[in-house]
N, C-alpha and C positions, 0 to 999 in steps of 0.2 A: 636910656637907649641901651639895647642890648649889644654887648661886645660881639666882634666877629667869632664865628665859631671856632676858628683855628686858635685864637687867643684863649678863649674859655678852656679849650681842650688842653692847650699847654699849660695854663694854670692848674688845671686839675691834675695833669701828670706831675707836676712840681709837688702838690699837696700829697700825692700818693707817694712821692719819693721821701718827703719828709716824714711820712708815717712809718716807711719801711726802714728809713735811715735816720732815727731821731738824733744822733749825735752830730749829724752834718749842719754846718751853720751857713748862714748867707743866702739861702734859697729864696727868701722873700725879696731881698735886694736883687737877686738874679731876674726874678720875674719882672721887677720894675725895670730894669735895664733892658730886657727883651722886649717889653712892650713899648718903651720909648724908641727902641731901634726899629721895631716894626712899624711903628706910625710914621717914621722918617724914610726907611728903606723899602718898606713894603714887604710882600710875601716872599720876595727873593731873599730876604735875610733869613727866614726860617727854613727855606728849602735848599739854599746854596751856602750861604755863610757858615750856618750851624753845622752843616754836612762837612764843610772843609775842616772845622775844629775836630769833627769825630775822626777824619782821616789822619790828623796829627796824633789823636789818642791811639788809634789802631797802629800807626807807625812807631809810636812810642812804646807801646807794650811788646811790639815785635823786635825792635832794635835796642830797647832798654834805656832810651833817653827821649824825652818830649822835646819837640821844637814848636814853639808858639807860632801859628799862622799869622799872617797879616790881617789887619782889620779887628784885632782884639788887643786891648790894652793890658800889659803885665802888671802884676803886683809890685810893689816897692821891694827892691833889692830880692827879687825872686825870678824864677824862670816861667812860672805858671801865669795864665791870664786870670784876670779878676773874675771874669765870668765863670761860674761853677767851680771856683777855687776850693770851695769846702768839700766837693767830691773829688776833685783832681788830687787833693792833698792826701787822700786815702790810697792813691794809686802811685803818684810821683813825689819825689821829694821836693818840697816847696822852694828850696834855694837853687839846686843844681839841675832839677828836671829829671834826674835819673829814676828808673823804675825801683820802687821799694823791693825789699827782699821778699816780702809777703804781701802783695798788693790785695786789697779787698776785692772779691769777684763780685759781691753785690754792687759795689760802687761802680766797677766797670760796666756791668749790665744796665744799671740805671743811667750812667753816663750816656751809653750808646743808645739807650732808648729815647731819652730827650733830645739828644743831638741828631738822631736819624728818623724821628718821628715823621718829618715832612720831607724826607729824601726823595720819595716817589710821589709826591704830591704835584699833580698836574693843575696848573692854574693859568688863567689868562693874564699874561703881562704885556700884551701886544707885540710879542716878540716871535710869533708863530713864523712869520714870513722869513725873518732872520735866521731862526734856528733850522727852518727848512732848507734855505739856501746854504748853510753851513754843512747840513748832513749831505745834500747832493754834492757838494765840493768835495767832501771827504771820500764820497762813493768814487767820483771820477779820479780824484788824487790817487787812490789805491791802484789804478790802472798801472802806473809806472812800475810798481813792484811786482806785478804780475807777468811781466815780460822777461824777467831776470832769467840767465843761464845758471843752471845749478852745478854745484861740484860734482865732476865725474865720478870720484870715488864714493861719495855720499849716495849719489843717485843709483849707482850699481848695487850698493848694499840695501837701499830702500826698496829697489825693485825686487830684489831677492827675497826680502822679508815679505813683501806683499804677494809674491808668487806662491807662497806656502799657505795662504789662507783663502778662503771662499772656494775651495777645491770643487765645489759643486757647479760653479757657474760656467765652466767650460762645457758641460754637459747641457747646459740650459739652452732652450730654443725660444726665438721671439714668439713662435705660436703658443707658448705657454702663458704669455702675458694675460693678465684679466684686468684691463683698464677700468678705471672708475672716475667719477667726479667727486671733488672734495666740497667742503661747505664755503670755501673762500671765494673772493671775488677773481675775475678773470679779466683779461684785457679788453674784451668787448662789451663789458658791463652787462653782462647777461643775468637774467633770473635763474634760479636754480634748475628749474625743468627745461628751460630754453637752452641750457648747456647741451642738453642731450640732443636737442633738434639741430643746434648748431654743429656738434661733433658729427651728426649723422650727414649733414650737408657737406661739411669739409671733407669728410672720408670720401665723399663722392667726388670731391676735387683732386684727389690724390691717386696714384697708382701704387701698386704693391711694392715696386721698386723704390718709391720715394720714402716709404715708411715700412720699416721690418715688422713693426708691431701690427701692420694690417694683415699678416698672416693668420690672424685670429678670424678674419672675415673672408679668407681666401680658401677655395677648394683646390683639388689637384691642378687642373689646367685652365683655371679661370681666375681673372683679375677681380679685385674688389669692385672695379668700375662696372664690370660686366654683371656682377651679381646685384648691386644697388640699382643699375639700370633696369634690370629685369622686374624688380619689385616697385620701383618709384615712378616709372613711367616717363612722360614727356617733360615734366617740370625738371627733373634730373638731367635730362639730356640737354636742356637749355642751359643748365648750370655749367655742364661740361663745355659748352660753346663759349661761355663767358670766363672759363678758368684762367685764360692767358691775360685777362685784364688785371693790371697790377693792383687796382683798388678794390677789386672784387665787390661788385655792386650790392651784393646781399649783406654787407656790413662786417664780415669776418675779417680779422687782421691778418696780415702776410705772416707766413710761418716764420718763426725764429725772432720776432721783435716784441719785447715786453715793454710794459709801461712802468715808469719809476715814481713812486709816491713815498711820502714819509708819514710815520705815525708817532704820537707823543711817546717817548720812553719815560721822561720825568720832566721837571720844569726848566732844566737847563740843556736838554738835548732831545733830538728826535732820531728815530730809526728808519733807515731806508729798506723798502720792500720793493721788489720787482713783481709787478702783477702780470702773470704769464698769460699767453694766449690759450683759448679754451682746449685746442687739440693737444697743445704741449702738456698741459696740465692733466689732461685725460690719460696720456701715455706715462707721463712722470708718476701718477699716482699708482699704476700698475706696477711699474719698475720698482718703486718704493716698497710695495709689498714683497716682490721677489727678493730684493736686497734684504730686507728685514729678516725673513725667514732664513736666508742663507747664512746671516751672521749668527742666528740662534743655533744653527747646525755646525758652524765652523769651529774646529778644535782650537783654533788660535783666538779668534775674536770674541768667542763667547766667554773667554776668560777675562776679557778686559772691557767689554762692552755690554751694557744693559740699557737699550734705548727708551725703555718705558719704565725704569726703576731707578731713581736718584739715591736710593737708601745706601748702596754699596759705596758711592762717592762720599756721603755723608759720614758714614761710619769711619771710613779710613781719615777723613778730616778730623774726626773726634779722636782716634788714636794718634794722629800726628800731633795734636795740641797736647796730649799727655806725655808722649814719648820723644817728640821731634824727629821721628824716623820716616815721616811722610811729608812730602812738599806738595802744596796746591799751587797749581799754574793756570792763570786765566789769560786768554788772549783777547786782544783789541781787535775789532772789526774782523773777526775770523773769516766769515763767508766773503767779504769784499776783498780779501787779501789772499783767498784760495785760488791759485791760478789754474788755467786749464792745463797747462803743461805739467803741473804737479799731479793733478787727478789722472792725467793720461799715464804718468810714470807709475802710478800705484794701481791702476785698472787696466793698463794696456795688454797684460796678458790674457785678460779675459776678454777677447776680441769682439765676440758677438754682443755681449752685454754692454760694453763700452761704446760700441757702435749705436746701439739703441739709445743710451744716455746722451750722446752727442747729437743724434737724430732729433731728439725731443727737447734739447737745450735751446734756449733763446741766445741767438748769436749777436744780437744787437738790442739796445735799450733806447728808448725815446728820450732825448734831451731837448727840451723846449720845442717839442713836437717834431724833432728831426732825429731819425734813427742814427745811432752811434754804435760801432762795433766794440764789443767788450772782450778783454782777455782773461778775466776771471772766469771760473768754471760756471758760477751762477750766483744770483742774489738770493736774498733770504726768502723770496716767494717760491722758489723752485722747491717741489716736494721731495727732491733728492738731496738738497743741500745738507740737511741735518745728518742722515745716515752716512753720506759720502764723507763729509768733513770729519766725523767721528772716526770712521775707518782710517782716514789718512793721518790723522794726528796720533792715532794709536800705532800705525806703522812707524812713523817718526820716532815716537818714544821708545818702541822696542829696538829699532834700529840704532838709536844713540846710546842705549844701554849696552847692547852687543858690541858696538864698536869700543866703547869705553872699556869693555872687558877684553879686547883684543881679538874679537871675532871678526875677520874680514870676509870669510865665507861660511857662515853659520848654517848648520843643518836644521831640518825641520824640527828636530827635538829641542835644539837650542831656542828656536823662536818660540815654541809652545811653552817651554819653561819660563822664559823671559816674559811672555805675556801675562803670567800670573801675578807679576809685581807691578802691573800698569792698570789703571782704571781711567776710562775717558767717558765723558757725558757731554756730548757736543763740544764746546771750547773750555770746558772744565777738565783739566788733566791732573791726575795724581801719580807721583812716581816716588820711589825712595829717595831720601834727602841726599844721600851720597852721589846720586846721579842727576841731581836738579841742574847743576851748571851745564852738563853735557847736553842733557835734553834741551834746555833753553837755547844753547847754542845752535843746536841742530834745527830747532824750530825757526829761529831768525835767519838760519842760512838758506831757508826755502821761501824766503820773502814773507814769513808771517811775523807778527809782532806780539811779544809777550807784555802784558798790562802789569807793570811792576807794582802799581798800587794795590792790585788785588791778587797778587802772587805773594805766598808766604813760605819761606823756607827755614827762618830762624825764629827764635822765641818759641812762645807756647799759644800763638793765635793763628787759627786757620779758618778759611772761608772757602766753602765750595757748594755749589747747588743750592743756594739760599739758606745754608746753615752756617752761623758764626759761632765758634767754639773757642774758649780760652781755658786751658788746663782741664779739659774734660767737661767743662760746664757750658751750657747752652747760653750765649749772650746775644742771640738773634733779637733784634728790635721788632716792635709791631709798627706797621707803616700806616699812616693815614693817606689815602690815595686820592680821593675825590672830595671836592666841596660842593656846596649848593650852587648849581648853575642856573636852573630854572626855578620858576615858582608856579604850581606846586613842585616839590622835588621829585625828579624823575625816578622811575623803578629801579634802575641799575645803580643809582647812587644810594638810594635807601638799602638795596641788598648789600652794597660795599659797607655802609655803616653798620648794619646788623653783624656782619663778619667781623669788623674791626672792633666793635664793642665786646662781643665774645671773646676775641683774642686778648684785649686788655683786661677782661676778667679773669682769664685763665692765668696771668702772670702776676695778679694781685693788685693791678691799678683799677680799683673799684671807683674812684671819683671819675676818672676819665671815662670809664665804661658807662657810668651813669649819664654823663653829658650827651653821648651818642644816643643811649637808650631813650632819653627824653626828647631828643630831636626826631627819632624814628617814631616814637608813639604819638607825637603831636600830629604826624601826617598819617599814620595807620590805625591808631588806637593801641590799646594793650595787646601785647603779643604773648602767646602761651610759651611754657618750657617744652623743648623739644629736644630729641636724642641728637648727638653730635654728627651722626651721619644722615639726619633727616634732610629732605630737599626742601623743607618748609623754612620760612622766615620766623625765627623764634630766639628764645634765650636758652643757653646750656647751663648745666650745672655740673660740678666735679663729681658728684654721685652717679650721673647718668640719668637722672630722675627726668621724666617728661609727663606732661599732663595728658589727660585723656577725658573724652566726653561721652563717648558711646562705643558700644560693641557692635562690630559688623558680623552678623551671622553668616553671611555668604562667604567672605574671606577669612573668617575665624581670628580676627585681631582686633585690638583696641584702636580707636581713631580720635584724633584731634582736630578741631578746626583751626586752620592757621593759613596766613597768606603765603602764596606761591608766585614766583616770577614766571610769567608765561609769555611765550613768544607772540608776536602779532604776524598775521598771514595776510597775503594778497593774492588775487587770483592769477594763477598761473597754469594754464592748461597744457596737457601733453597727451598726444594721440598717435595712432598709426605706428609705423616702424620704430620711431624714437622711442614710444612708450614701451614697446617690445624690448628694445636695447637696454632701457633702464630696468626693466623687469628682470632680465637675464643676469645683469651685472650689479644689482644692488641686493645685498643680504636682506632676508626677510624682517629682521629686527629694525632696519633703517627704513622700512615703508611705513610711514605714519599713515592715519586715516586721511583719505582723500589726497594722497600724496601726488596724483596725477592731475588734480584740479587746483592746487594752491601750493603755495611754498612760503617758507619763513621770510619775513623782511628783516634783513640783517641790521644789527644794532637798535632794534626796536623792541621793547617789551612792555608788559603791563603786570600789574599785581592783581591777582584775584584770590578770593578766599576759598579753599577747598578742605574736604576731608581728607586727612593724611594719616598713614600708619603712626601710631604713637612711638613704635620702636622700628628702627631701620638700619641695616647695614651691620658692620662690625664695630665693636665697642672699643674704647681705648685700651683697656686691659687686654683684650684679645690681640690687639696690634703690638703691646709691649710683649706678651708672651711669644708672638711670632719673631720679633727681633731677638729676644733672648734665645730662642732656640736656633736662630740662624747664625748669631755671632757670639753667643756666650754672655755671661753676665758682665764681667769686668767692671767698668764704671758706668754702665749704661744708665742706672738709675740717677747718676748725677747730672744727666742732661734734662731731667724733669724741671721744668720751670716753675712747678707748683711747690718745690721743696722750700721749706722755711718761711712760708707765707703766713700771714695773720689770716687765719681762716674767717669767712663771713658767709652767712646763708645767702643763697642766691636770691635776689629780688625781695 
């Protein structure tokens, strides 16, 4: 009988490590131990227990001493666990557990690979309800920290720093909003096209005084109500007569109440998301566009924020691992602990914009189908959460550095100069190491919480924006995320396996890559070679080679027949003024064929074989040249995971 896929994959990874590290002993015995514990403890051992051992390894290479976690038996008269002792001995001293003077970088990378392989593996342990309740409890427990009164001196300095940024917002007017609908879910559980109809109906239920954003639909002396009444006739008039009813018989949620859901983060936790009402999200998306464009123009925030590019944070993490001059700070439950008062403190000087943010913010969240008021600014589902929290965390870091340098009343030039040594992407913050304690203290003084396990200021290990580096070397593991849930295997799982197989091949784990390749081709048949940037499912090569089967005379390029993950559609008709509203507010590139007759079914896909371009996008070498031109050479090539690998022809 075939062993489970996760067991075969782990065995193949150990075989690859034995090939890459031929002097390491005991890997066969390690596999026997892991298999026995897997049979007794289940998949939780692979995803939770091994991950905790990797946390101990990360802590050890950061602080200089390894501490064996519970659940692992130690070697005799030693400080290291028996499991993977062969690899651990190349990093830590066998007897004392102290970090070796010159630890083996390859051993660290291979250790982290085998221990982190299943960290993000989402499997069914029958604990979904328990994890859901735990995540919801954490969401509501954070409310107590969102009501704190802040230090007056620090609040004054933070407000002053924030006042020197986003100088274009005071001149901004609500009539400049260009609202839109995103692809995500809304509280009313509406299909994509029905969002436009619901927004049109709900606009008719509000007056211009209730929503500042409705200036977009209002002329000089006429209200939105009058304009819509003129075009929609008696049906809208009937809705106006029903608008005082609290339940709103047409099915729209009351303004300001969101629905709380959780989604799988990994096997041991879930993430809370607030599903916003349709009109709230409609306006939030418009404000999100305005705020992001102002950040790109701001002479303060453009120095420390790049909301669409993580490479700046990753490069500073790389430098920090080499020189120790940069500290990476990660926050726990950042959006849940971001209080309304803190956002008001940072954005209060931009009165019109903050009023619009407040107007489209959900003031309460359903808890067991009962609305409950929140004191945090917003949950993860709010379209403004990411850019707003990035701005707030940047302000706090800048203010903390200025305060530590003795600036109680900094000028705009002081703020601009300081912003150049701060880098923020969401809840990932990077500051100079000499200011790390001050920045951490300031962050926690405003009710936020620093994740000490993922924040690194000592040693040569850094982690930021998905990149793990040690002494300038990329030690980021490849994650196996999903297992076979249905028979036959669904399209999204096959797509994930193709991506994981290619990543394993890239870092030299050929046996593990072949395990997933065989699983995929049992379901899809042989797949072709494709370029790295291709949208088709296929195998990649280091030389950038791709197969081709014919020449397209109309488009003048070579094509290859390959499987592609395609969305599934369902009937979703839109007509009349809602269709006109979608036409004016949706860019041409986002209007697919038949977009007024059908819409995509969320989380439902299929695999179809199509003729695809043999070459597509930017090559890997072009990307390397771009990074070198941006940051300089330095030790950039040391981050290449392909270095020192035993070459093998692809497939």
